[in-house]
C-alpha positions as CSV (number, residue, x, y, z in Angstrom):
1,M,31.5,32.0,33.4
2,E,29.1,30.9,30.6
3,V,26.1,28.6,31.0
4,F,23.7,27.3,28.5
5,I,20.0,27.2,29.3
6,L,17.8,24.6,27.6
7,S,14.1,25.5,27.3
8,H,11.0,24.4,25.4
9,G,7.9,26.4,24.4
10,Y,5.0,26.4,22.1
11,D,1.7,28.2,21.4
12,Y,-1.7,26.7,21.0
13,G,-5.4,27.6,20.6
14,D,-7.2,30.1,18.5
15,I,-4.7,32.7,17.2
16,F,-7.5,35.1,16.3
17,D,-9.0,35.1,19.9
18,K,-6.6,36.4,22.5
19,Y,-8.7,34.8,25.2
20,K,-8.3,31.3,23.7
21,W,-4.6,31.7,22.7
22,N,-2.1,30.2,25.2
23,E,1.6,29.7,25.6
24,E,3.5,26.9,27.3
25,S,7.2,27.2,28.2
26,R,9.6,25.7,30.7
27,V,13.3,25.7,31.5
28,L,14.5,22.2,31.2
29,G,18.1,22.6,32.5
30,V,21.3,24.7,32.9
31,Y,24.5,23.3,31.5
32,Y,28.2,24.2,31.5
33,T,28.7,23.5,27.8
34,K,26.6,23.7,24.7
35,T,27.5,20.0,24.0
36,E,25.8,18.9,27.2
37,A,22.8,21.0,26.5
38,L,22.5,19.4,23.1
39,K,22.8,15.9,24.6
40,A,19.9,16.7,26.9
41,L,17.9,18.2,24.0
42,L,18.2,14.9,22.1
43,K,16.9,13.0,25.2
44,Y,13.9,15.4,25.7
45,Q,13.0,15.1,22.0
46,K,12.1,11.5,22.7
47,I,9.7,12.2,25.6
48,K,6.0,12.4,25.0
49,G,4.8,16.0,25.0
50,F,8.1,17.3,23.9
51,S,8.2,15.1,20.8
52,S,5.0,16.6,19.4
53,H,6.7,20.0,19.4
54,I,10.2,18.9,18.4
55,S,11.3,22.2,16.7
56,N,10.5,24.3,19.8
57,F,13.6,23.7,21.8
58,Y,15.9,26.7,22.6
59,I,19.5,26.8,23.9
60,E,20.5,30.2,25.1
61,K,24.0,31.2,26.2
62,Y,24.3,33.4,29.3
63,I,27.2,34.8,31.3
64,L,26.7,34.5,35.0
65,D,26.4,37.8,37.0
66,E,25.3,39.7,33.9
67,M,22.1,41.7,33.6
68,Y,20.2,40.8,30.4
69,W,17.0,42.8,30.3
70,P,16.4,45.0,28.4
71,Q,19.9,45.6,26.9
72,K,21.1,42.1,26.1
73,V,19.6,38.8,24.9
74,G,21.1,35.4,24.9
75,H,22.4,33.6,21.8
76,K,19.6,31.3,20.6
77,I,19.8,28.0,18.8
78,R,16.3,27.0,17.6
79,G,15.2,23.6,16.3
80,S,16.3,20.1,16.3
81,V,19.8,18.9,15.9
């Protein structure tokens, strides 16, 4: 069975100083279809905090009961729709 994971992430701070460079990322939902994940993405794009980093959404396709690290990676869709 396939599922689609919607996540959002971004970097901020001083890129030249590893002690002042930070990442923020979070899983927003798990969906049965890519269409449902895209519908949720459109809703999240309107929420403050996500709307300032609108191109940093990701949808990854995974098959349940599969091991993904380090051999496989999910199919990624980056950016707004």
